[in-house]
C-alpha positions in Angstrom: 57.4 17.0 45.0 54.1 16.4 44.0 51.5 13.9 45.6 50.9 12.0 42.0 47.5 10.1 43.4 44.7 10.6 45.0 44.3 10.2 48.8 46.5 13.2 50.0 44.6 13.8 53.1 47.9 14.9 54.9 48.7 17.9 53.6 45.5 19.8 55.8 43.9 18.5 58.6 40.3 19.7 57.1 39.1 17.1 54.6 36.2 15.3 56.2 35.1 13.5 52.8 37.8 11.7 50.6 36.3 11.1 46.9 39.7 10.8 45.4 40.7 7.2 46.4 38.3 4.5 45.0 38.2 2.1 47.8 34.8 0.5 49.1 32.2 3.0 50.2 31.8 0.4 53.1 35.0 0.3 54.4 36.6 -2.6 55.7 34.6 -5.8 56.8 34.8 -6.6 60.6 35.9 -9.9 59.7 38.9 -8.2 57.9 39.6 -6.1 60.5 38.9 -8.6 63.4 41.9 -10.7 61.7 44.3 -8.1 61.1 44.0 -7.2 65.3 44.0 -11.1 66.2 47.2 -11.3 64.3 49.3 -9.8 66.8 51.1 -12.2 68.2 52.8 -12.9 65.1 54.2 -9.0 64.7 57.4 -10.2 66.6 58.3 -12.6 63.8 59.1 -12.3 60.4 55.8 -13.1 57.8 56.3 -16.0 55.6 58.4 -14.1 52.6 57.0 -16.9 50.2 53.3 -16.1 51.7 52.6 -19.6 51.2 48.9 -19.7 53.3 48.0 -17.0 51.1 48.9 -18.7 47.6 46.9 -21.5 48.9 43.8 -19.8 49.8 43.7 -17.7 46.5 44.5 -21.1 44.2 41.9 -22.9 45.9 39.6 -19.6 45.6 40.2 -19.9 41.9 40.2 -23.7 41.5 40.0 -25.4 38.0 43.8 -26.0 37.6 45.1 -22.5 39.2 48.0 -23.6 41.7 49.7 -21.9 44.4 52.8 -21.5 42.2 51.0 -19.7 39.9 50.4 -17.0 42.2 52.9 -14.1 43.8 51.9 -11.9 46.6 53.1 -8.4 47.3 52.6 -5.0 49.2 49.6 -3.8 47.2 49.5 -3.9 43.2 51.9 -1.5 42.6 54.8 -3.6 44.0 54.1 -6.3 41.6 54.3 -3.6 38.9 57.7 -2.8 39.7 59.0 -6.3 40.2 57.8 -7.4 37.1 59.2 -4.6 35.2 62.5 -5.0 36.8 62.4 -9.1 36.4 61.6 -8.6 32.3 63.3 -5.4 31.4 61.1 -4.9 28.6 62.8 -2.6 25.8 59.4 -1.0 24.3 55.8 -1.3 26.1 52.1 -0.3 24.8 49.9 1.6 27.6 46.7 3.4 26.9 46.5 6.6 28.1 44.6 8.1 30.5 45.7 5.3 32.8 47.4 4.4 36.4 50.5 6.6 36.7 52.6 3.6 38.1 52.4 1.6 34.6 54.8 4.1 33.0 56.6 5.3 36.1 57.4 1.7 36.8 58.4 1.3 33.3 60.5 4.7 33.3 62.4 3.0 36.3 63.2 0.0 34.7 64.8 2.0 31.6 61.4 0.7 29.2 60.6 3.7 26.7 56.8 3.6 26.7 54.2 4.7 23.9 50.8 5.5 24.4 47.7 4.7 22.6 45.0 7.6 23.4 41.5 5.8 23.1 39.1 9.1 22.2 37.0 10.9 24.3 34.4 10.5 21.9 34.2 6.8 22.8 34.6 7.5 26.4 38.4 6.6 26.6 37.3 2.7 26.1 40.1 0.5 24.7 37.3 -1.5 22.5 35.4 1.6 21.6 35.8 3.1 17.8 36.8 1.9 14.5 40.4 1.8 15.2 40.6 0.2 18.7 43.6 -0.8 21.1 43.5 -3.8 18.8 44.6 -2.0 15.8 47.2 -0.4 17.6 49.1 -3.8 18.7 48.5 -5.1 15.5 50.4 -2.7 13.9 52.8 -2.3 16.7 57.0 -3.1 16.2 59.4 -4.3 18.5 56.9 -3.7 21.7 57.9 -6.3 24.1 54.9 -5.3 26.9 51.4 -4.1 27.4 49.7 -3.1 30.1 45.9 -2.4 30.3 43.7 -1.8 32.8 40.4 -3.4 33.0 38.8 -1.7 34.3 40.5 1.6 33.2 41.6 4.2 36.0 40.0 6.9 35.9 37.6 5.6 33.2 35.9 3.2 34.8 35.1 1.1 31.8 36.3 -2.7 30.9 36.1 -4.9 27.9 34.7 -8.3 28.2 36.9 -11.1 28.0 36.2 -12.1 24.3 37.7 -8.8 23.6 40.8 -9.7 26.0 40.9 -13.0 24.5 41.7 -11.3 20.9 44.1 -9.0 22.3 46.1 -11.6 24.0 46.1 -13.6 20.8 47.8 -10.6 19.1 50.2 -10.5 21.9 50.7 -14.2 21.4 51.7 -13.8 18.1 53.6 -10.9 18.2 55.8 -12.0 21.4 54.5 -9.4 23.4 53.9 -10.0 27.2 50.5 -9.0 28.4 49.7 -7.5 32.0 46.0 -6.8 32.6 45.1 -5.2 35.7 42.0 -6.1 37.4 41.9 -4.3 40.6 38.7 -2.8 40.3 37.1 -5.6 38.8 35.8 -7.0 42.2 33.4 -3.6 41.5 31.6 -5.4 38.0 28.4 -6.7 38.1 29.5 -9.5 35.8 32.8 -10.1 37.1 33.7 -13.4 35.2 32.3 -11.6 31.6 35.4 -9.1 32.0 38.1 -11.2 33.6 41.0 -12.6 31.7 41.5 -15.3 34.7 38.5 -17.5 32.9 40.6 -17.8 29.9 43.6 -18.3 31.9 42.0 -21.4 33.5 40.3 -22.7 30.5 43.8 -22.4 28.4 46.7 -22.0 30.4 49.1 -23.4 28.0 47.7 -20.8 25.6 48.1 -18.2 28.1 51.4 -18.7 29.7 52.4 -14.7 27.9 49.6 -12.8 30.0 49.9 -11.8 34.3 46.4 -10.9 35.5 47.2 -8.3 38.4 44.7 -7.8 41.4 44.3 -6.5 44.6 42.2 -6.4 47.7 43.4 -2.5 48.4 39.6 -1.3 46.7 37.2 -4.0 47.5 38.2 -4.4 50.8 39.6 -1.0 51.7 43.0 -2.5 52.7 44.7 0.7 51.4 46.9 1.1 54.5 47.3 -2.6 55.1 48.2 -3.4 51.2 47.7 -6.9 49.7 47.9 -7.3 45.9 48.7 -10.8 43.7 49.6 -11.6 40.6 48.7 -15.0 38.4 50.4 -16.1 35.7 50.7 -20.0 34.4 54.7 -19.3 33.3 56.3 -20.3 36.2 59.8 -19.1 35.0 58.5 -15.3 35.0 57.3 -15.5 38.7 60.8 -17.1 39.1 62.1 -14.2 37.5 60.3 -12.1 39.5 60.9 -13.6 43.0 64.9 -13.0 42.0 64.6 -9.1 42.3 61.7 -8.6 44.7 61.9 -7.8 48.3 61.4 -10.3 50.9 58.8 -9.9 53.3 56.4 -7.6 51.3 53.5 -8.9 52.6 53.0 -8.0 56.5 51.8 -10.6 59.1 48.4 -8.6 59.6 48.0 -7.9 55.8 48.5 -11.8 55.4 45.9 -11.9 58.3 43.4 -9.3 56.4 43.6 -10.8 53.0 43.3 -14.2 54.2 39.8 -13.3 56.0 39.0 -11.5 52.7 39.5 -14.8 50.5 37.3 -16.6 52.9 34.5 -13.8 53.1 34.4 -13.6 49.0 34.6 -18.1 48.6 32.1 -18.5 50.9 29.1 -16.4 50.2 30.8 -12.8 48.1 28.0 -11.1 50.1 30.1 -8.1 51.1 31.3 -7.9 47.4 27.4 -8.3 46.2 26.1 -5.9 48.8 29.1 -3.0 47.5 28.0 -3.8 43.8 24.4 -3.1 44.4 25.4 0.0 46.3 27.8 1.3 43.8 25.6 0.5 40.9 22.7 3.2 42.4 24.4 5.7 43.8 26.8 5.7 40.8 23.8 6.8 38.9 22.5 9.1 41.6 26.2 11.2 41.2 26.2 11.2 37.5 22.6 12.2 37.2 23.4 15.3 39.8 26.5 15.9 38.0 24.9 16.0 34.5 21.9 18.3 35.5 24.9 21.0 36.6 26.0 20.8 32.9 29.6 18.3 33.7 30.2 16.2 31.1 29.6 12.7 32.9 31.9 9.7 31.1 30.5 6.1 31.3 31.6 4.1 34.1 30.6 0.5 35.1 32.5 0.5 38.3 33.1 2.8 42.1 33.8 6.2 40.0 33.5 8.3 37.6 35.6 10.9 35.4 33.5 14.2 34.2 34.5 17.3 32.5 34.2 20.7 33.1 33.5 23.0 30.3 36.0 25.5 31.6 39.2 26.0 34.0 37.4 26.5 37.3 39.4 24.9 40.2 36.6 22.9 41.4 39.0 20.6 43.7 40.4 23.6 45.3 37.2 24.9 46.0 35.9 21.2 47.3 39.0 21.0 49.6 38.4 24.5 51.5 35.2 23.2 52.6 36.3 19.6 53.6 35.7 17.4 50.4 38.8 15.8 48.4 38.2 15.2 44.6 40.8 14.1 42.5 42.0 16.4 39.9 42.9 14.3 36.7 45.0 16.9 35.1 48.2 14.8 36.1 46.8 11.9 33.9 48.3 11.7 30.4 45.6 12.8 27.6 43.7 14.9 30.4 43.7 18.4 31.6 42.8 20.6 34.6 39.3 20.5 33.2 38.8 16.3 34.4 38.4 15.3 37.2 37.4 11.9 39.0 35.2 11.2 42.1 34.5 7.9 43.9 31.3 6.8 44.7 30.4 6.8 48.2 27.4 6.7 50.5 24.2 8.2 49.2 24.7 11.1 52.2 28.2 11.5 51.2 27.1 11.7 47.6 24.4 14.4 48.5 27.2 16.4 50.3 29.4 16.9 47.0 26.9 17.2 45.0 25.5 20.1 47.2 29.1 21.5 47.6 29.6 21.2 43.4 26.3 23.3 43.2 27.6 25.4 46.0 30.4 26.5 43.0 28.2 27.7 40.6 27.2 24.4 38.9 29.6 25.6 36.1 29.7 22.4 34.6 
């Protein structure tokens, strides 16, 4: 059985640096760690299946008309993708390629046919690039029930601004399409609000009932092992349908405690996120410059990972793995092949170690 995602540090025990997962290079904030540990007295009780406390905190964080009943929490964003498609049972969905594999996996599990849109390498795989972009594809679609996009996209790292998102949402509304916007990496953007659909939902909730924003603390607060995600939609009937087919107690007590601490941190000053964004921006350029000097094609990125391409079929993943460094081969992303790789942006000394390892491979970009 193929391990489909990054983070496979379990096949062997020699990995010392993992660049295959896109979590915060600073790790988990101490306040979040302490909150998870301090919740131990609740571990013998069932958690609140409705996640009422954390939904109230999230509603307060977003404000401006967002209510707890507009939110659903889950065991990471992936849990919510599966819950949504099993609740709505779309017949046909449109998904850009390359993108996060669980969109199509969830759709297929629910019996949905998936059509793909290929933005094109010449535009850095950006949804809003080129004369014929994703909006044209949606406008021309027929019988499509759902559109799922990552904004920012994975593995591309590019985001479309909410002016473009507003046009996409308008097209979907006209054609009766439910739009899902995965914003899990939005936290790593310098201007988060500019690239988020949530300000649009808050401003015009009556026009945005057909749109769902999905987010998680997995990446920015390095909670991959705890798991916490949430969906926001102003159409309560959609969330009620999801409630009917989701598993109960999907958010554990320590995950909820950690998530509450994370919301408090974001609401009080956002210092952890701001520090992360500044470091990622600086180190992303350092990594990109180093890879380009070796001859690799490095695609533009706005977040904490970089997609790059080799001019040959040398296996950089195995070369790096043999030296204790794990990078993400993008061979199993639809639209890419074994020449493409994705690496996360980590701390400076770690990034230097990766570049030295790639250089030791001969710099065969």
